[in-house]
C-alpha positions, -999 to +999 in steps of 0.1 A: -592+358+000-559+348-014-555+339-051-544+303-057-527+309-090-514+340-107-496+341-140-471+370-144-463+382-179-438+411-182-422+430-210-443+417-239-431+446-260-456+442-287-447+407-298-479+389-307-466+353-314-448+352-281-479+364-262-502+340-280-478+311-271-479+320-234-516+325-232-520+290-247-502+275-218-527+254-196-514+270-164-520+305-178-554+296-193-565+283-158-549+311-137-572+332-116-554+363-126-529+373-153-507+402-141-489+422-167-460+440-151-455+467-178-439+474-212-468+458-229-470+475-263-437+491-273-427+468-301-436+457-337-473+447-331-486+471-305-522+474-315-527+436-319-511+429-285-532+454-267-564+441-283-555+406-272-547+416-237-579+436-235-599+405-246-588+388-213-612+411-194-611+413-156-587+383-154-559+406-166-544+430-141-523+457-158-494+476-144-477+504-164-441+502-174-417+530-184-422+521-221-460+523-218-456+558-202-432+569-229-457+558-257-483+581-242-458+610-238-446+607-273-481+605-288-489+637-269-457+657-273-436+642-301-408+638-276-395+605-262-368+602-235-356+568-249-342+569-284-360+538-295-372+537-332-397+508-327-413+526-297-416+559-316-433+539-344-455+520-321-468+552-304-480+564-338-500+532-344-520+531-312-557+542-312-569+569-289-587+544-267-555+523-263-535+554-253-561+563-227-559+528-212-521+530-210-523+564-194-547+553-168-527+523-155-513+521-120-476+519-113-481+491-088-508+466-077-508+445-045-527+411-045-529+384-018-514+352-032-516+319-015-483+309+001-467+343-007-490+367+012-495+403+001-475+406-031-466+439-048-464+439-086-445+467-103-424+473-134-389+481-124-389+488-086-417+498-062-406+534-063-395+539-099-406+525-133-371+525-149-347+518-120-325+488-125-320+460-100-304+427-110-301+392-096-267+401-081-276+436-069-260+445-035-282+442-004-276+479+002-291+486-032-322+465-023-325+484+010-328+516-011-353+504-036-375+485-011-375+513+015-410+525+023-429+493+015-455+482+040-441+457+064-469+432+054-456+430+018-433+400+018-431+394-020-422+419-047-426+410-084-409+432-110-398+432-146-379+457-167-345+439-170-358+410-192-340+383-171-358+358-149-347+353-113-360+347-077-340+358-047-343+369-011-335+405-002-338+415+035-363+387+042-385+396+012-388+374-019-381+393-051-392+377-084-386+387-120-404+366-145-382+377-174-395+389-207-422+375-230-412+393-261-376+405-256-357+378-236-321+382-226-301+350-220-323+325-238-349+323-265-385+316-257-412+335-238-404+338-202-431+342-175-438+331-139-466+312-120-472+322-084-491+303-057-483+287-034-447+290-045-429+306-074-422+288-107-402+305-134-414+292-168-403+294-204-426+288-233-409+275-264-424+284-298-414+282-335-389+311-338-386+309-376-424+312-379-427+339-353-399+360-369-416+356-403-450+366-389-436+397-372-418+407-404-449+402-425-476+416-402-458+446-387-456+479-405-424+488-387-397+492-414-370+472-395-394+445-381-375+416-396-341+427-382-358+436-348-375+402-346-343+383-355-323+400-327-348+400-299-370+369-305-338+348-309-323+364-278-291+374-295-280+392-263-270+369-235-277+374-198-240+383-193-243+409-220-274+424-205-260+425-169-228+441-181-247+468-200-272+475-172-247+472-143-238+509-142-275+518-138-275+495-107-249+518-091-220+494-094-185+503-107 
């Protein structure tokens, strides 16, 4: 049985006001499933975000991102591959039960979606949770990252780069919903609605109020500065593509 409507939320990064705004959207509230494509908690309000997502129950389908994996690794070993102060702080805030949940998450999930067929949800690419592909990645690059997928999978939904797009690559539809909590290229919480087609959405919310809330409610020392930069999307899509381009294998 195919799902008629699936809301996709990616890269929430522990931003509670942005998550609350998206969950209040009528199309999200009525969606049969809400798929979280990773990097859920690494940010200024990690405990609160995980508690809210958990309250969604079985409607929420979780996929682990690289930042989720790194939170667990840091909590266990005190070592984090990414030099990210907010992530290191967030790892120390999470409860044992929350760390167990993040540690148990799958790296991908496949659901049948009306109009899109078998749809694979992952964080970065189907084969790696921190590989970079972009809207203008070369077709040869897409051949690499999509190699090994079941032929029946015609749609791939990923996150990781915080920029929304939908494009074809070797007859497969690739969708990135953008980021709920750390958008590049435009303020607001970005997400996608699937079934029977693909609709890229952006939820606007009061940025002044959200930044003030994050600064007041988070125990992260640099929460105000962090919120001002990321919630207001100070980095453009061009900035992000230029920065990530070398990781995509381009010159």
